[in-house]
N, C-alpha and C positions, 0 to 999 in steps of 0.2 A: 419839183423844182429845187435846184441846189444853186447856191451862189458860192463862188470860190475865187481866190486869187492864185490858186495852184493850177498851173497849166497841165501838169502831169495828172492831177486828180480829174480835171475836166476831160482830158483825152481818154482816161480810163473809164469814167462813169457816164459821160453824157452821150446821148444820141444827137442832140442839137445844142448849139452854143450861140451865144450872143456876146459880142465884144462891144462894150460901151466905153466911149472916149469922150470926156468932157460933157457927160450927161446925155450924149446922143448915141444912137446905134450906129456903129462904124462897120459892123459885119454881122451877118446872121445866117445860119444854115446848119447843115450837118457838120460834124467835126471835119470830115474830109473836104467839104466845100470851103469852109472857113480857113482851115489850116493849109490846104493844098499839100505840096510836098515839103514845105518848110517847117511845118509844125505850128502849134498854137502860139508858143512863146515868140518865135521869130515873126509870125504874122502880127501879133500884138505890137511888137516893137516897130515893125514897118508902118503900122497904122498910126502910131504915136510919134513917128519920126525918131524912134530910138530913145525917147524921153518918157519917163514915168509921169503920169498926169498928177498934178498937185491935188490933194483932197482937202 
């Protein structure tokens, strides 16, 4: 298991990914399932309404 904030690293290294938003699982699956054609970074911003979540 690896945790990262680097979308490029996740796409390169991971077979499966989980996107967590506000402490909850917003998406999970293979990179292709989660990212679709948009890519992980665009998917993340779509799931968070384009705003980074405060930590």
